[in-house]
Every structure is written in structure tokens, then in C-alpha cells.
C-alpha positions as CSV (number, residue, x, y, z in Angstrom):
1,M,82.8,-5.7,129.1
2,V,79.0,-5.6,129.3
3,K,78.8,-6.5,125.6
4,N,81.0,-9.5,126.2
5,I,78.8,-10.7,129.1
6,Y,75.8,-10.3,126.9
7,K,77.4,-12.3,124.1
8,Y,78.4,-15.0,126.6
9,S,74.9,-15.2,128.0
10,L,73.4,-15.5,124.5
11,L,75.8,-18.3,123.7
12,V,74.9,-20.2,126.9
13,L,71.2,-19.8,126.0
14,I,71.7,-21.1,122.5
15,F,73.7,-24.0,123.9
16,Q,70.9,-24.8,126.4
17,L,68.3,-24.7,123.8
18,G,70.3,-27.0,121.6
19,L,70.5,-29.5,124.5
20,L,66.7,-29.2,124.9
21,F,66.0,-30.1,121.2
22,L,68.9,-32.5,120.8
23,P,66.8,-35.6,121.8
24,L,64.2,-34.6,119.2
25,M,66.8,-34.2,116.4
26,E,68.5,-37.5,117.3
27,K,65.4,-39.6,117.7
28,N,65.9,-42.5,115.3
29,E,63.6,-45.1,116.8
30,Y,59.8,-45.0,116.7
31,N,57.0,-47.2,117.9
32,I,54.2,-46.7,115.4
33,I,50.8,-48.1,114.8
34,G,50.1,-48.2,111.0
35,V,46.5,-48.4,109.8
36,M,45.2,-49.1,106.3
37,S,41.8,-49.8,104.7
38,G,42.0,-50.7,101.0
39,T,39.4,-50.6,98.2
40,S,39.0,-54.4,98.2
41,L,37.2,-54.0,101.6
42,D,39.0,-57.0,103.2
43,G,39.0,-55.1,106.5
44,I,41.1,-52.7,108.5
45,D,44.8,-53.7,108.6
46,L,46.7,-52.7,111.8
47,V,50.4,-53.1,112.6
48,L,52.6,-52.2,115.5
49,V,56.0,-51.6,114.0
50,K,59.3,-50.4,115.3
51,F,61.2,-48.2,112.9
52,Q,65.0,-47.6,113.3
53,F,67.1,-45.2,111.3
54,N,70.9,-45.7,111.1
55,D,72.0,-44.6,107.7
56,F,69.0,-46.4,106.3
57,W,65.6,-47.4,107.6
58,R,64.8,-50.8,109.2
59,F,61.6,-52.1,110.5
60,E,60.2,-54.8,112.7
61,I,56.6,-55.8,112.7
62,I,55.7,-56.7,116.3
63,H,52.0,-57.2,116.1
64,C,49.6,-57.3,113.1
65,E,45.9,-57.9,112.7
66,T,43.1,-57.5,110.2
67,V,39.7,-56.6,111.5
68,S,36.9,-57.5,109.1
69,Y,34.2,-54.9,108.5
70,T,30.7,-55.5,109.9
71,N,28.1,-56.2,107.2
72,D,26.6,-52.7,107.8
73,W,30.0,-51.0,107.2
74,Y,30.8,-53.2,104.3
75,N,27.6,-52.3,102.6
76,V,28.1,-48.5,103.2
77,L,31.8,-48.5,102.1
78,K,30.9,-50.4,98.9
79,K,28.6,-47.6,97.9
80,L,30.6,-44.5,98.9
81,V,30.8,-43.0,95.5
82,S,27.0,-42.9,95.3
83,F,26.5,-40.7,98.3
84,S,26.1,-36.9,98.3
85,L,28.9,-34.8,99.9
86,E,26.6,-34.0,102.9
87,E,26.0,-37.8,103.4
88,L,29.7,-38.5,103.0
89,Q,30.5,-35.9,105.7
90,Q,28.2,-37.7,108.2
91,I,29.7,-41.1,107.2
92,D,33.1,-39.6,107.8
93,E,32.1,-38.6,111.3
94,D,30.7,-42.1,112.1
95,Y,33.6,-43.9,110.4
96,T,36.2,-42.0,112.4
97,I,34.5,-43.0,115.7
98,Y,34.3,-46.6,114.4
99,L,37.9,-46.6,113.4
100,A,39.0,-45.2,116.8
101,G,37.3,-48.1,118.5
102,I,39.1,-50.6,116.3
103,I,42.5,-49.0,117.0
104,E,41.8,-48.7,120.7
105,N,40.9,-52.4,120.9
106,F,44.1,-53.3,119.1
107,I,46.1,-51.2,121.6
108,K,44.3,-52.9,124.5
109,K,44.5,-56.4,123.1
110,Y,48.3,-56.3,122.8
111,D,48.9,-54.1,125.8
112,I,50.7,-51.5,123.7
113,N,52.5,-48.7,125.5
114,N,54.9,-45.9,124.5
115,I,53.3,-45.2,121.1
116,D,55.0,-42.3,119.1
117,A,52.0,-42.0,116.8
118,V,49.1,-43.7,115.1
119,C,49.6,-43.3,111.3
120,S,46.4,-43.9,109.4
121,H,45.4,-43.9,105.7
122,G,41.7,-43.9,106.3
123,H,39.4,-45.2,103.6
124,T,39.1,-43.7,100.2
125,A,35.6,-42.3,99.5
126,L,36.4,-40.3,96.3
127,H,39.5,-40.1,94.2
128,Q,39.3,-37.8,91.2
129,P,42.7,-36.1,91.1
130,E,42.0,-34.5,87.6
131,K,39.4,-32.4,89.5
132,K,41.8,-31.9,92.4
133,L,39.6,-34.0,94.5
134,T,40.5,-36.9,96.9
135,Y,38.6,-37.7,100.0
136,Q,39.6,-40.3,102.6
137,I,37.1,-40.8,105.5
138,G,38.4,-41.5,109.0
139,N,41.0,-38.7,109.0
140,K,39.3,-36.2,111.4
141,P,41.0,-34.6,114.4
142,V,38.6,-36.4,116.7
143,L,40.6,-39.6,116.1
144,A,43.5,-38.2,118.1
145,R,41.2,-37.0,120.9
146,L,39.4,-40.4,121.2
147,L,42.7,-42.4,121.1
148,K,44.6,-39.9,123.3
149,Q,47.4,-40.4,120.9
150,K,49.3,-38.3,118.4
151,V,47.8,-39.1,114.9
152,V,49.3,-38.6,111.5
153,C,46.8,-39.0,108.6
154,N,45.2,-37.5,105.5
155,F,48.3,-38.1,103.4
156,R,46.7,-37.7,99.9
157,V,45.1,-34.3,100.0
158,G,48.3,-32.3,100.1
159,D,49.7,-34.0,97.1
160,V,46.6,-33.4,95.0
161,E,46.7,-29.7,96.0
162,L,50.2,-29.6,94.6
163,G,49.0,-31.0,91.3
164,G,49.7,-34.7,92.0
165,Q,47.6,-37.8,91.6
166,G,47.6,-38.3,95.4
167,A,48.5,-41.9,94.6
168,P,50.3,-44.2,94.8
169,L,52.0,-43.2,98.1
170,V,53.5,-46.5,99.0
171,P,56.5,-46.2,96.7
172,I,58.5,-44.0,99.1
173,G,58.4,-47.1,101.4
174,D,59.5,-49.3,98.5
175,K,62.4,-47.0,98.0
176,L,63.4,-46.9,101.7
177,L,62.5,-50.3,102.9
178,F,62.6,-52.7,99.9
179,A,65.3,-51.2,97.6
180,N,66.8,-54.6,96.8
181,Y,64.0,-55.5,94.4
182,D,63.7,-54.4,90.8
183,Y,59.9,-54.1,91.1
184,C,57.5,-53.9,94.0
185,L,54.1,-55.1,92.9
186,N,51.1,-54.9,95.1
187,L,47.9,-56.9,94.2
188,G,45.1,-55.3,96.2
189,G,41.9,-53.7,95.0
190,F,44.2,-52.4,92.2
191,A,47.6,-53.6,91.0
192,N,50.2,-50.9,91.5
193,I,53.9,-51.1,90.8
194,S,57.0,-49.2,91.6
195,T,60.6,-49.3,90.3
196,E,63.7,-47.1,89.8
197,I,64.2,-45.6,86.4
198,E,67.3,-43.4,86.0
199,E,67.6,-43.0,89.8
200,N,64.0,-41.8,90.1
201,R,61.3,-43.9,91.8
202,I,58.5,-44.3,89.4
203,A,55.1,-45.8,90.4
204,Y,51.6,-46.0,89.1
205,D,48.4,-48.1,89.1
206,V,48.4,-50.8,86.5
207,C,44.9,-52.2,86.5
208,P,42.0,-53.2,88.8
209,V,42.4,-56.6,90.5
210,N,40.4,-57.7,93.6
211,I,37.9,-54.8,93.2
212,V,36.7,-56.6,90.1
213,L,37.3,-60.2,90.9
214,N,35.6,-60.0,94.3
215,H,32.7,-58.1,92.8
216,Y,31.8,-61.0,90.5
217,V,32.6,-63.8,92.8
218,N,30.3,-62.2,95.4
219,K,27.4,-63.1,93.0
220,L,28.2,-66.8,93.8
221,G,28.1,-66.1,97.6
222,F,31.8,-65.9,98.2
223,N,33.9,-63.0,99.4
224,Y,36.8,-64.0,97.1
225,D,37.9,-66.7,94.7
226,D,40.0,-68.9,96.9
227,G,43.3,-69.7,95.1
228,G,41.6,-68.7,91.8
229,K,40.0,-72.1,91.7
230,I,36.7,-70.8,90.1
231,A,38.6,-68.7,87.6
232,S,40.7,-71.7,86.6
233,T,37.5,-73.6,85.5
234,G,36.3,-70.9,83.2
235,I,36.8,-70.1,79.5
236,I,38.5,-66.9,78.3
237,N,36.2,-64.8,76.2
238,Q,38.7,-63.4,73.6
239,E,36.5,-60.5,72.5
240,L,36.0,-59.3,76.1
241,L,39.7,-59.8,76.7
242,S,40.6,-57.7,73.6
243,Q,38.3,-54.9,74.6
244,L,39.6,-54.8,78.2
245,N,43.2,-54.6,77.0
246,S,42.2,-51.8,74.6
247,I,41.0,-49.4,77.3
248,A,42.7,-46.0,76.9
249,F,44.1,-45.9,80.4
250,Y,46.6,-48.6,79.6
251,K,48.2,-46.5,76.9
252,E,48.6,-43.4,79.2
253,N,52.0,-42.5,80.6
254,Y,52.6,-42.4,84.3
255,P,51.8,-40.8,86.7
256,K,48.4,-42.3,86.7
257,S,46.0,-43.8,89.3
258,L,42.7,-45.6,89.4
259,G,39.6,-45.4,91.7
260,L,36.3,-47.1,92.1
261,E,34.6,-44.4,90.0
262,W,36.8,-45.5,87.0
263,V,35.9,-49.1,87.5
264,N,32.2,-48.3,87.6
265,K,32.4,-46.2,84.4
266,Y,34.7,-48.4,82.3
267,I,35.0,-52.0,83.6
268,F,31.7,-53.2,85.0
269,P,29.5,-51.9,82.1
270,L,31.9,-53.5,79.6
271,I,32.0,-56.9,81.3
272,N,28.2,-56.9,82.0
273,S,27.5,-56.3,78.3
274,F,28.8,-59.7,77.5
275,N,26.4,-61.5,79.9
276,L,28.9,-64.3,80.7
277,E,29.0,-66.9,83.5
278,V,30.9,-65.8,86.5
279,K,33.6,-68.4,86.0
280,D,34.2,-67.1,82.5
281,V,34.3,-63.5,83.7
282,L,36.9,-64.4,86.3
283,K,39.1,-66.3,84.0
284,T,39.0,-63.5,81.4
285,V,39.7,-60.8,83.9
286,V,42.6,-62.8,85.4
287,E,44.1,-63.1,82.0
288,H,43.6,-59.4,81.4
289,I,45.3,-58.6,84.8
290,S,48.3,-60.9,84.1
291,I,48.8,-59.4,80.6
292,Q,48.7,-55.8,81.9
293,I,51.1,-56.5,84.8
294,S,53.5,-58.6,82.6
295,S,53.7,-55.9,80.0
296,E,55.0,-53.5,82.7
297,I,57.5,-55.8,84.4
298,N,58.8,-57.1,81.1
299,K,60.3,-53.7,80.5
300,K,63.3,-54.9,82.4
301,N,65.3,-58.1,81.9
302,N,65.8,-60.8,84.6
303,A,64.0,-58.7,87.2
304,T,63.3,-59.5,90.8
305,V,59.6,-58.8,91.6
306,L,58.4,-58.5,95.2
307,V,54.7,-59.3,95.2
308,T,52.4,-58.4,98.1
309,G,48.7,-57.9,98.8
310,G,45.8,-60.2,99.0
311,G,46.1,-61.1,95.3
312,V,49.2,-63.1,96.2
313,Y,46.9,-65.9,97.5
314,N,45.3,-66.2,94.1
315,S,47.8,-68.8,92.9
316,Y,46.0,-69.1,89.5
317,L,46.7,-65.3,89.0
318,I,50.3,-65.6,90.1
319,N,50.8,-68.5,87.7
320,R,49.4,-66.6,84.8
321,I,51.7,-63.6,85.6
322,K,54.6,-66.0,85.6
323,A,53.5,-67.5,82.3
324,H,53.5,-64.1,80.7
325,S,56.9,-63.0,82.1
326,K,60.4,-64.4,82.6
327,H,61.2,-62.9,86.0
328,T,61.9,-64.0,89.5
329,I,58.7,-63.6,91.4
330,I,59.3,-63.3,95.1
331,I,56.6,-63.9,97.7
332,P,57.7,-62.6,101.1
333,K,56.5,-63.8,104.5
334,N,52.8,-63.4,105.4
335,E,53.2,-60.3,107.6
336,V,54.7,-58.4,104.6
337,I,52.3,-59.8,102.1
338,E,49.3,-58.7,104.1
339,Y,50.5,-55.6,106.0
340,K,53.0,-53.9,103.7
341,E,50.7,-50.9,103.0
342,A,49.8,-50.4,106.7
343,L,53.6,-50.7,107.4
344,I,54.5,-48.1,104.8
345,F,51.8,-45.7,105.9
346,G,53.4,-46.0,109.3
347,L,56.7,-44.9,107.7
348,L,54.9,-42.0,105.9
349,G,53.8,-40.8,109.3
350,V,57.3,-41.0,110.8
351,L,58.7,-39.1,107.8
352,K,56.0,-36.4,108.3
353,L,56.9,-36.2,112.0
354,R,60.5,-35.6,110.9
355,E,59.3,-33.2,108.2
356,Q,61.1,-35.3,105.6
357,V,59.9,-36.0,102.1
358,N,57.3,-38.8,102.1
359,C,55.7,-38.0,98.7
360,L,57.7,-38.1,95.5
361,K,56.9,-35.9,92.5
362,S,58.4,-38.5,90.2
363,V,55.6,-40.9,91.4
364,T,52.5,-38.6,91.7
365,G,53.3,-35.8,89.3
366,A,53.1,-33.1,92.0
367,I,55.1,-30.0,91.3
368,K,57.7,-30.9,94.0
369,D,58.7,-33.6,96.5
370,H,57.1,-32.8,99.8
371,S,56.1,-34.0,103.3
372,S,52.4,-34.7,103.1
373,G,49.8,-35.4,105.8
374,K,48.2,-33.8,108.9
375,I,49.4,-34.2,112.5
376,Y,46.8,-34.1,115.2
377,I,47.6,-33.8,118.9
378,P,45.1,-35.2,121.4
């Protein structure tokens, strides 16, 4: 009799505990702030997005905004790879406080309440996965304390520790949010691409884009080449084009990723050795980019290619990609063009909160699929 009462009491306790955790297990709607800062240094992208899960993921971008960097921060971030580790750690402290202020202003501006988490990529300072090194500033626990919000961040480090490239991480979002397209192509500081091959999501960096184009157009006093107008007036230097296309990285198999250090080592010295006018550099580099991207998307026939990122607004570049390929190039609405990465890092954060896979070994080369990132509680 006593034994039966004990068993009954235990069953009641298990049932009550189940009721306690049921809301957590059944939570399928999230209000998330996604935050992204890319290598092209356009600014900090912020989105308020509602995610819903019902057999598949849906999203609604409610508010979005890009906050440009101050001149001081732009100049610091542009030179991150040249600082010592000790200097980087201090910059990390300062940047985290700066980033918290930007996010807090976004929350106040749009009177945002009931946030499940702030999911932030931070800004890449170092990316050398072959040395098991990747470092994104702005991912410190103080971010949660300053915002008084749950924060999910530092997504790349865990993947590198598991032998992965730590990049690209966006393809899980391509798979879950944009599965209707044969290719998802992002034209940011670098071009990266993702697609399905034999039911595996494959993704990798293709080549540098705005990180190079903006570097040279800056010499003319512009932040970017509006619509590619300057590039369109130049002359292609065939020898430089040939040498760019012959760089060993382009013959490597995926997974593979690029960083500013690679550009500083292989791209800028090569281009500078030709001593060309800026317009000729831009035209040659645009042709190089379009050839490299087209060689990847031409691996499938009659493909649909979703193109996002700031490079979409370079109509000359888009036209050159079209000229080298025979695919349907789809340009989505502006909020997806500009905020897709911030949106997807929001999704990575949600998946981490659910302890579901947000990092694919088929993409990064890690030893296993895993749920990457750190969760900080205020």
C-alpha cells in the first residue's frame, strides 16, 4: 500500500513538472532582435523579427535599421587585423559598450517590448580557422547586463573548435527560410553562396566583393561606387584579370572561407602592383567577381538565384553576373536584401535557445552538426 502511494506521488510530481516545462517545450513564436556587422563596414544592421514555427519556420521583419559607424569606429574597425591581441581585447571591451548603446537606442526608438533575446554576430576582428582562430568583438557577457536582455552571440567560435571554418553560418537560414531557391547568393564584403547538393546544404565564400571595391573607390572620396557607374567607365586589364582568376583559393574545394587577412595578403598587393587608375581597377575587379560567381552558379541548369547584400545595388555588377550566366536572378524586397544576415543570425539565436542544430558540418567542415553560440543572462 505504501509503495503504491509512493508511486502515485511520484507520478503526480512528474506530471506537475511536465506542466511546468510544457510552455517552454511548446514555445513556437519568438520576438528577436538580430544584429549584424559585416566586413564591408556599411554599419550595424538591426532587425526586430517575429519567428513562428509550425512544421516549418516563418518570419516577419517588423522594424529594421542600419546605423552607420562614426568616423572613429570606422577607422578602428578597418585596421583590426593590425592590432595586438592586448589591443584587440581593449577594443572588444569598448566596442561591446558601443554596440549595447546602439541596440538600446533601437529598442527605445521603436518602443520594443517582450523581447525573447538579442542575437548578435558582433564584428569579425580575426578569422584564421586553419589556426583554430576566429575572434568577433562585441560578444562579451556585459552586453546582456547593459541591455538587461537575454543575449545569444559568439556563434563562430564553437564551430572552429570542432574543426570547422566558423563560416559561413547563414546557410542554415537559407535552408530553413529560403528553401525555394536553387542558390542563395549574398554580395557583401565577400560573396558567399549556398545550395543543396544531394540533400546536403553546401555553402562557401566565393570571392571578395565590396571589401575590395569600396577600398579602391574610397581613394576617390566615395564610400561605394553607386550603381557601379565608375566601374562601367573603366577598361578591363586582361593581365590583372587573368592573375586574379588564377589565385589558388578558387581551385580549392569547399568548405572554405575568406577574411580581411587573406585580402591583405593576396588581393591588394596584386592589384597595386599594376598601378592602374581606380576606374580600371573597379572594372577589372567587377569582371573578376562576376566570372567567379557565374562559374559557381553555372554548375546547375536553369537555376533560380536569390541575391541579397549591398552588392545588389551595384547594377553594373549584377548585369555582368547575368551576362556570364543563364539563370533567373531574383532580387527580393529591400528589407531582405539589406537585412538577411541580421535576420538569420536572429534565427541562429532562436535555434540555440531551443538547443537545435544551427551549424551544419556539410557547410563548415566541422566534425558534426551542432548548436553553436553562447547564451548570456542579464
